[in-house]
VODRENVEX-565686 format. One line per field, with one value per residue (C-alpha): residue number from 1; residue in one letter; x, y, z. Coordinates in steps of 0.5 Angstrom, whole numbers, m for minus. Each point is the difference from the previous one (the first is absolute). Example, Ala and Ser with C-alpha at 12.3 -4.5 7.8 and 13.67 -1.06 7.14 Angstrom:
2
i = 1/2
aa = a/s
xx = 25/2
yy = m9/7
zz = 16/m2
//
This chain:
225
i = 1/2/3/4/5/6/7/8/9/10/11/12/13/14/15/16/17/18/19/20/21/22/23/24/25/26/27/28/29/30/31/32/33/34/35/36/37/38/39/40/41/42/43/44/45/46/47/48/49/50/51/52/53/54/55/56/57/58/59/60/61/62/63/64/65/66/67/68/69/70/71/72/73/74/75/76/77/78/79/80/81/82/83/84/85/86/87/88/89/90/91/92/93/94/95/96/97/98/99/100/101/102/103/104/105/106/107/108/109/110/111/112/113/114/115/116/117/118/119/120/121/122/123/124/125/126/127/128/129/130/131/132/133/134/135/136/137/138/139/140/141/142/143/144/145/146/147/148/149/150/151/152/153/154/155/156/157/158/159/160/161/162/163/164/165/166/167/168/169/170/171/172/173/174/175/176/177/178/179/180/181/182/183/184/185/186/187/188/189/190/191/192/193/194/195/196/197/198/199/200/201/202/203/204/205/206/207/208/209/210/211/212/213/214/215/216/217/218/219/220/221/222/223/224/225
aa = m/t/d/s/l/p/p/g/g/t/l/p/d/a/e/e/l/a/a/r/w/a/d/a/w/r/p/e/q/v/a/a/r/l/g/g/v/g/v/p/w/c/v/a/a/g/w/a/l/d/l/f/r/g/g/q/s/r/p/h/g/d/l/e/i/a/v/p/a/a/g/f/a/e/v/r/d/r/f/p/e/y/v/f/d/a/v/g/s/g/r/v/w/a/g/a/g/a/g/a/g/a/g/a/g/a/g/a/g/e/g/a/l/a/a/t/h/q/t/w/v/r/d/p/a/s/g/r/f/l/f/d/v/f/r/e/p/h/e/g/g/t/w/i/c/r/r/d/e/s/l/r/l/p/y/d/a/i/i/e/r/t/a/d/g/i/p/y/l/v/p/e/l/v/l/l/f/k/a/k/e/p/r/p/k/d/h/a/d/f/d/g/v/l/p/l/l/s/r/t/r/r/e/a/l/g/g/w/l/t/r/l/h/p/g/h/p/w/l/a/g/l/a/m/r
xx = 82/5/m2/3/m2/6/1/m4/m7/m5/m5/m7/m5/m7/m3/5/m1/m8/1/5/m5/m6/1/1/m2/m5/1/m3/6/5/m3/0/7/2/m4/5/5/4/0/m5/m3/m6/m4/2/m3/m7/m1/1/m6/m4/1/m1/m7/m2/0/3/m2/4/5/7/6/4/1/5/2/5/5/5/7/4/m6/0/4/m5/m6/4/2/m8/0/6/m2/m1/5/1/2/2/m4/1/m2/m3/6/0/7/m2/2/3/m4/1/m4/m2/6/3/5/m4/2/8/3/m6/m2/6/m2/m7/m3/3/m2/m7/m6/m5/1/m4/m1/0/m2/7/m4/m5/3/m6/0/m4/1/4/4/1/7/m2/5/0/3/m2/m7/m1/m2/3/m3/4/m2/1/5/m3/m7/1/m5/0/m2/m6/m3/0/m2/m7/m4/m6/m5/4/7/3/4/0/3/m5/m4/3/7/m2/m3/6/4/m5/0/7/m2/m7/m3/m8/0/3/m5/m5/3/0/m7/m3/4/m1/m7/2/6/m1/2/6/2/m2/4/6/0/m1/6/4/m2/1/7/2/m4/m2/m7/m1/m8/m2/1/m6/m4/3/m2/m8/m1
yy = 106/m4/m6/m6/m2/m2/m7/m3/2/m5/m3/m1/m4/2/m3/3/7/m1/m1/5/5/m2/7/5/7/4/7/4/m4/3/7/1/m2/5/6/6/m4/5/m6/0/m7/m4/m7/m4/m6/m3/4/7/m2/m2/7/3/m4/2/m7/m6/m5/m6/m3/2/m4/5/8/4/7/4/5/4/m4/5/1/m7/1/5/m4/m6/4/1/m8/m1/m6/m4/m3/2/m6/1/m4/m2/m6/m4/1/3/3/1/7/2/7/0/3/m3/4/1/m5/m6/0/1/m5/m3/0/4/4/m3/7/3/m6/0/5/m4/0/m4/2/m5/m1/m3/m3/m4/0/2/5/7/4/0/7/1/4/4/4/7/7/5/1/m4/m8/m4/m6/m6/m4/6/6/4/0/6/3/5/m3/5/m3/m8/1/1/m1/m3/5/m2/2/m7/1/m5/m1/2/m6/1/m1/m6/m3/1/m4/m5/m1/m3/m7/0/m5/m1/5/5/m1/0/7/3/m2/3/6/2/2/5/3/7/1/3/m6/m5/4/1/m8/m1/4/m4/m7/2/2/m6/m5/0/m4/m1/m3/6/5/m2/1/7/1/m2/5
zz = m97/m4/m5/4/7/5/3/6/2/2/m5/4/m3/m1/6/5/m3/0/8/1/m4/4/4/m5/2/m3/m3/6/4/m4/m1/7/1/m6/2/m1/m3/m5/m6/m5/1/m2/0/m6/m4/2/6/m4/m5/6/3/m6/0/7/2/1/m6/1/5/0/2/1/0/m4/0/m4/2/m4/1/3/6/2/6/2/0/3/6/1/2/5/3/m7/m5/m7/m5/m7/m5/m7/m5/6/4/7/3/7/3/m6/1/7/5/8/3/m7/1/m2/m7/1/m5/m2/m7/m3/m6/0/2/m6/m5/2/1/5/7/5/7/5/7/3/6/m4/m7/m3/m6/1/m7/m6/m1/m8/0/m7/m4/m1/m1/6/m1/m6/0/m5/m3/2/m7/m4/2/m5/4/5/4/6/6/1/m7/2/8/2/7/3/4/6/m3/m2/m6/m6/m7/m5/m3/m7/2/5/m6/m5/5/1/m8/m1/2/2/5/1/5/m4/m5/5/2/m7/m1/7/m1/m7/1/5/m5/m3/m7/2/4/m5/m6/5/1/m7/m2/5/m2/m7/2/5/m3/m7/m1/7/0/5/m6/m3/7/0/m7/1/6
//
């Protein structure tokens, strides 16, 4: 991913986005389509915390999954009827990730896929967004944190599964990403998950927060447990 975004793209407003995300998929829908795929993928963000908890704790406006960047095409090919739009800084480059016949993104959003890490999956018939694919940096089977390249972990250390086999990002990493600019729902997620975190998870999150966000208010909560 490069540091600068290419020209073009559209800038939908909040009301439009809320309407277009109204039919977002649930984790089990994506998991059913990705069964047997050779790429290590996982549910991320708020839904990942609920999978860790064992039940849905709040409404979710979207669904995010994470995949290694080099495996994106293999995941995309499981959804041939949909279009993949690149997204960055609120802008959307329609069809930049191709899909829906592989020709949908021809000439669209040149450079946008390389310059972003998010890809929204869109139903071309309705224009609705279904889920978000994070294309993560990695080296082979080692995941690399996009906010600190020195934080590297094997995929089998960052992905866990529900009883019915849905893979999700471990909660300590989900909370690390939420910590950068926490919104009220992120603080609520932290408060709700904290009692469920083992000492090992709390220590890992505390170390990463100290490294990436020194003085973060969540450090006090971690230290009290």
